[in-house]
C-alpha positions as a Markdown table, in Angstrom:
| # | Residue | x | y | z |
|---|---|---|---|---|
| 1 | Ala | -167.5 | 263.1 | 13.8 |
| 2 | Ala | -165.3 | 260.0 | 13.4 |
| 3 | Ser | -165.5 | 256.5 | 12.1 |
| 4 | Ser | -166.1 | 253.4 | 14.3 |
| 5 | Leu | -163.9 | 251.4 | 11.9 |
| 6 | Phe | -161.0 | 253.8 | 11.2 |
| 7 | Gly | -161.1 | 256.1 | 14.2 |
| 8 | Ser | -159.9 | 259.7 | 13.9 |
| 9 | Ser | -158.0 | 258.9 | 10.7 |
| 10 | Ala | -161.4 | 258.9 | 8.9 |
| 11 | Leu | -162.2 | 262.6 | 9.7 |
| 12 | Asn | -161.5 | 263.6 | 6.1 |
| 13 | Gly | -163.4 | 260.6 | 4.7 |
| 14 | Ile | -162.7 | 257.0 | 3.6 |
| 15 | Val | -162.9 | 255.5 | 0.2 |
| 16 | Asn | -163.3 | 251.7 | 0.5 |
| 17 | Ile | -162.8 | 249.8 | -2.8 |
| 18 | Arg | -163.6 | 246.1 | -3.0 |
| 19 | Thr | -163.3 | 243.8 | -6.0 |
| 20 | Ala | -166.6 | 242.4 | -7.1 |
| 21 | Val | -166.9 | 238.6 | -6.8 |
| 22 | Pro | -168.2 | 236.5 | -9.6 |
| 23 | Lys | -171.8 | 235.3 | -9.5 |
| 24 | Ser | -173.5 | 232.3 | -11.0 |
| 25 | Glu | -173.7 | 234.1 | -14.4 |
| 26 | Pro | -170.7 | 235.6 | -16.2 |
| 27 | Glu | -170.6 | 239.4 | -16.4 |
| 28 | Thr | -168.6 | 241.6 | -18.8 |
| 29 | Lys | -168.6 | 245.4 | -18.8 |
| 30 | Leu | -167.0 | 247.8 | -21.4 |
| 31 | Ala | -166.8 | 251.6 | -21.3 |
| 32 | Val | -165.2 | 254.0 | -23.8 |
| 33 | Phe | -164.7 | 257.7 | -23.7 |
| 34 | Tyr | -163.4 | 260.5 | -25.9 |
| 35 | Asn | -162.8 | 264.2 | -24.9 |
| 36 | Pro | -161.7 | 266.8 | -27.5 |
| 37 | Tyr | -160.1 | 270.2 | -26.7 |
| 38 | Phe | -161.2 | 273.3 | -28.6 |
| 39 | Ala | -158.7 | 276.0 | -29.7 |
| 40 | Pro | -158.2 | 279.0 | -27.4 |
| 41 | Arg | -159.8 | 282.4 | -28.4 |
| 42 | Asp | -156.3 | 283.8 | -29.0 |
| 43 | Glu | -155.1 | 282.1 | -32.1 |
| 44 | Gln | -151.5 | 282.9 | -31.3 |
| 45 | Leu | -151.7 | 280.5 | -28.4 |
| 46 | Lys | -152.7 | 277.6 | -30.7 |
| 47 | Trp | -149.6 | 275.6 | -31.2 |
| 48 | Trp | -151.1 | 272.5 | -32.7 |
| 49 | Asp | -152.2 | 271.5 | -36.2 |
| 50 | Ser | -154.7 | 268.9 | -35.1 |
| 51 | Ala | -156.7 | 269.4 | -31.9 |
| 52 | Pro | -155.5 | 267.5 | -28.8 |
| 53 | Tyr | -157.8 | 265.0 | -27.2 |
| 54 | Ser | -158.0 | 262.3 | -24.6 |
| 55 | Ala | -159.5 | 258.8 | -25.2 |
| 56 | Gly | -159.6 | 255.5 | -23.4 |
| 57 | Ala | -161.5 | 252.4 | -22.6 |
| 58 | Ser | -162.0 | 250.1 | -19.6 |
| 59 | Leu | -163.0 | 246.4 | -19.6 |
| 60 | Ser | -163.9 | 244.0 | -16.8 |
| 61 | His | -165.0 | 240.4 | -16.7 |
| 62 | Arg | -165.9 | 238.1 | -13.8 |
| 63 | Gln | -166.9 | 234.5 | -14.0 |
| 64 | Arg | -167.1 | 231.4 | -11.8 |
| 65 | Phe | -165.7 | 228.0 | -12.9 |
| 66 | Lys | -167.0 | 225.5 | -10.3 |
| 67 | Lys | -164.4 | 226.0 | -7.6 |
| 68 | Leu | -162.5 | 228.9 | -9.3 |
| 69 | Asp | -163.5 | 232.5 | -9.1 |
| 70 | Leu | -161.9 | 234.7 | -11.8 |
| 71 | Val | -162.0 | 238.5 | -12.2 |
| 72 | Leu | -160.2 | 240.2 | -15.2 |
| 73 | Gly | -159.8 | 243.9 | -15.8 |
| 74 | Gly | -158.1 | 246.3 | -18.2 |
| 75 | Phe | -157.8 | 250.0 | -18.8 |
| 76 | Tyr | -156.1 | 252.2 | -21.5 |
| 77 | Leu | -155.7 | 255.9 | -21.7 |
| 78 | Asn | -154.2 | 258.1 | -24.5 |
| 79 | Glu | -154.2 | 261.8 | -23.5 |
| 80 | Glu | -152.7 | 264.6 | -25.5 |
| 81 | Ser | -152.9 | 267.8 | -23.5 |
| 82 | Phe | -153.6 | 271.4 | -24.7 |
| 83 | Asn | -150.1 | 272.1 | -23.1 |
| 84 | Lys | -147.3 | 271.5 | -25.6 |
| 85 | Asp | -145.1 | 268.4 | -25.1 |
| 86 | Thr | -147.5 | 267.2 | -22.4 |
| 87 | Phe | -149.1 | 263.8 | -22.8 |
| 88 | Lys | -150.0 | 260.6 | -21.0 |
| 89 | Lys | -150.3 | 257.1 | -22.4 |
| 90 | Phe | -150.6 | 254.0 | -20.2 |
| 91 | Gly | -152.4 | 250.7 | -20.0 |
| 92 | Arg | -153.2 | 248.4 | -17.1 |
| 93 | Phe | -154.2 | 244.7 | -16.8 |
| 94 | Asn | -155.3 | 243.1 | -13.5 |
| 95 | Phe | -156.6 | 239.7 | -12.5 |
| 96 | Thr | -158.0 | 238.2 | -9.3 |
| 97 | Thr | -158.3 | 234.4 | -8.6 |
| 98 | Asn | -159.8 | 232.5 | -5.8 |
| 99 | Tyr | -159.8 | 228.7 | -5.8 |
| 100 | Arg | -161.7 | 226.7 | -3.2 |
| 101 | Ile | -159.7 | 223.4 | -2.6 |
| 102 | Thr | -162.0 | 222.3 | 0.2 |
| 103 | Asp | -164.6 | 224.0 | 2.4 |
| 104 | Arg | -161.8 | 225.0 | 4.8 |
| 105 | Leu | -158.9 | 225.8 | 2.4 |
| 106 | Thr | -158.9 | 228.6 | -0.2 |
| 107 | Val | -155.9 | 229.8 | -2.2 |
| 108 | Gly | -155.5 | 232.4 | -4.9 |
| 109 | Leu | -153.2 | 234.8 | -6.8 |
| 110 | Asn | -153.9 | 238.4 | -7.7 |
| 111 | Gly | -151.9 | 240.6 | -10.0 |
| 112 | Asn | -151.7 | 244.1 | -11.5 |
| 113 | Phe | -149.5 | 245.2 | -14.4 |
| 114 | Asn | -149.2 | 248.9 | -15.4 |
| 115 | Lys | -147.1 | 250.3 | -18.2 |
| 116 | Gly | -147.0 | 253.9 | -19.6 |
| 117 | Glu | -145.3 | 257.0 | -20.7 |
| 118 | Ser | -145.9 | 260.7 | -20.0 |
| 119 | Gly | -144.4 | 264.1 | -20.6 |
| 120 | Ser | -144.7 | 267.6 | -19.1 |
| 121 | Phe | -142.8 | 270.8 | -18.4 |
| 122 | Phe | -142.2 | 272.6 | -15.1 |
| 123 | Phe | -142.3 | 276.3 | -16.2 |
| 124 | Trp | -143.9 | 278.0 | -19.2 |
| 125 | Lys | -142.8 | 280.2 | -22.1 |
| 126 | Ser | -144.1 | 283.6 | -20.8 |
| 127 | Asp | -146.6 | 285.3 | -18.6 |
| 128 | Val | -149.1 | 285.4 | -21.4 |
| 129 | Asn | -148.4 | 281.9 | -22.8 |
| 130 | Ala | -148.7 | 279.1 | -20.3 |
| 131 | Tyr | -149.3 | 276.4 | -22.9 |
| 132 | Glu | -145.8 | 276.0 | -24.1 |
| 133 | Pro | -142.4 | 275.4 | -22.5 |
| 134 | Pro | -139.6 | 278.1 | -23.0 |
| 135 | Thr | -137.6 | 275.6 | -25.0 |
| 136 | Asp | -138.0 | 272.0 | -26.1 |
| 137 | Ser | -135.3 | 270.9 | -23.6 |
| 138 | Ala | -137.5 | 272.2 | -20.7 |
| 139 | Ala | -139.9 | 269.3 | -21.2 |
| 140 | Thr | -139.3 | 266.0 | -19.4 |
| 141 | Thr | -140.5 | 262.5 | -20.2 |
| 142 | Arg | -141.1 | 259.5 | -17.9 |
| 143 | Lys | -141.5 | 255.9 | -18.8 |
| 144 | Arg | -142.8 | 253.5 | -16.1 |
| 145 | Phe | -143.5 | 249.8 | -15.7 |
| 146 | Arg | -145.0 | 248.5 | -12.4 |
| 147 | Tyr | -146.4 | 245.2 | -11.4 |
| 148 | Asn | -147.4 | 243.3 | -8.3 |
| 149 | Leu | -148.2 | 239.7 | -7.6 |
| 150 | Asp | -150.2 | 238.9 | -4.4 |
| 151 | Pro | -150.6 | 235.3 | -3.3 |
| 152 | His | -153.2 | 234.5 | -0.5 |
| 153 | Ile | -154.2 | 231.5 | 1.5 |
| 154 | Thr | -157.1 | 231.1 | 4.0 |
| 155 | Tyr | -157.5 | 228.0 | 6.1 |
| 156 | Phe | -160.0 | 227.1 | 8.9 |
| 157 | Asp | -158.7 | 224.4 | 11.3 |
| 158 | Asn | -160.9 | 221.8 | 13.1 |
| 159 | Ala | -161.5 | 224.2 | 16.0 |
| 160 | Gly | -162.8 | 226.9 | 13.7 |
| 161 | Asn | -159.8 | 229.1 | 13.9 |
| 162 | Arg | -158.9 | 231.1 | 10.8 |
| 163 | His | -155.3 | 231.2 | 9.5 |
| 164 | Lys | -154.7 | 233.6 | 6.7 |
| 165 | Phe | -151.5 | 234.5 | 4.7 |
| 166 | Leu | -151.2 | 237.5 | 2.5 |
| 167 | Gly | -148.1 | 238.2 | 0.3 |
| 168 | Arg | -147.0 | 240.7 | -2.2 |
| 169 | Tyr | -144.1 | 241.2 | -4.6 |
| 170 | Tyr | -144.1 | 244.7 | -6.0 |
| 171 | Asp | -141.7 | 246.0 | -8.7 |
| 172 | Val | -141.4 | 249.6 | -9.8 |
| 173 | Asn | -139.3 | 250.9 | -12.7 |
| 174 | Asn | -139.5 | 254.6 | -13.3 |
| 175 | Asp | -137.2 | 255.6 | -16.3 |
| 176 | Asn | -137.2 | 259.4 | -16.1 |
| 177 | Ser | -135.2 | 262.0 | -18.1 |
| 178 | Ala | -133.0 | 264.6 | -16.4 |
| 179 | Asn | -131.3 | 262.0 | -14.2 |
| 180 | Gln | -134.4 | 261.3 | -12.1 |
| 181 | Ser | -134.9 | 257.6 | -12.7 |
| 182 | Asn | -135.6 | 255.2 | -9.8 |
| 183 | Phe | -136.2 | 251.5 | -9.3 |
| 184 | Ser | -137.6 | 249.7 | -6.3 |
| 185 | Thr | -138.9 | 246.3 | -5.1 |
| 186 | Ile | -141.0 | 245.5 | -2.1 |
| 187 | Leu | -141.5 | 242.0 | -0.6 |
| 188 | Tyr | -144.3 | 241.8 | 1.9 |
| 189 | Gly | -145.8 | 239.0 | 4.0 |
| 190 | Glu | -148.5 | 238.9 | 6.6 |
| 191 | Tyr | -149.9 | 236.1 | 8.7 |
| 192 | Gln | -153.3 | 236.4 | 10.6 |
| 193 | Phe | -154.8 | 234.2 | 13.2 |
| 194 | Gln | -158.4 | 234.7 | 14.2 |
| 195 | Arg | -160.5 | 232.9 | 16.9 |
| 196 | Arg | -164.1 | 233.4 | 17.6 |
| 197 | Phe | -165.7 | 232.9 | 21.1 |
| 198 | Val | -169.4 | 232.6 | 20.2 |
| 199 | Asn | -170.6 | 232.5 | 23.8 |
| 200 | Ala | -168.7 | 235.6 | 24.8 |
| 201 | Asp | -169.5 | 237.4 | 21.5 |
| 202 | Leu | -165.7 | 238.0 | 21.2 |
| 203 | Val | -163.3 | 237.8 | 18.3 |
| 204 | Ile | -159.5 | 237.9 | 18.8 |
| 205 | Thr | -157.1 | 238.6 | 15.9 |
| 206 | Ala | -153.3 | 238.3 | 16.1 |
| 207 | Gly | -150.6 | 238.0 | 13.5 |
| 208 | Ala | -147.2 | 239.1 | 12.2 |
| 209 | Val | -146.1 | 241.3 | 9.3 |
| 210 | Gly | -142.7 | 241.5 | 7.6 |
| 211 | Met | -141.6 | 243.8 | 4.7 |
| 212 | Arg | -138.3 | 244.3 | 2.8 |
| 213 | Thr | -137.7 | 247.2 | 0.5 |
| 214 | Lys | -134.9 | 247.9 | -1.9 |
| 215 | Val | -134.6 | 251.2 | -3.7 |
| 216 | Glu | -132.1 | 252.6 | -6.3 |
| 217 | Ala | -132.5 | 256.2 | -7.3 |
| 218 | Glu | -130.3 | 258.8 | -9.1 |
């Protein structure tokens, strides 16, 4: 009925996503897709000259260079909807690094960059035509650019205690039409201390978290 890891918060389910770590052999994966849309049975509802479609590709690569683990990823989507003036175009690039300076000290930097543009409309032309907006001015467009940089450090001292630092700088730029733009930055830092008592089969974890957020919105 509940989760031993997440408690009652997991009653509706948990999706746990972990980045794959590089192995001894490099690994690269590529996937592409294409999805066309057919015309509606009622030809009067067909507003396009060429059929709308969605297409995209994803690429991932992971490799180990002696003490360095590297994971790269990318994704691109170009989607033209069967709804007029509705589209979505965006791309993403991400990387994960992990460098083992010594057996007890590991550092790394992760990053994610996301840029795109989309358009849609809030209400439609008529009760029989939901594929078109009432006027061209009813459609809104949005441009976005978001990125985050996440440094991390893990250190085991002589007593076997683990010290871990996690950081994040997150920048969001949403350039929307109709005076709905917003911009924000988040600065996040977390320190963790963990000690294991083997004889007592006990693990104690403590730490501190700090976050600063700045938002500008129309």
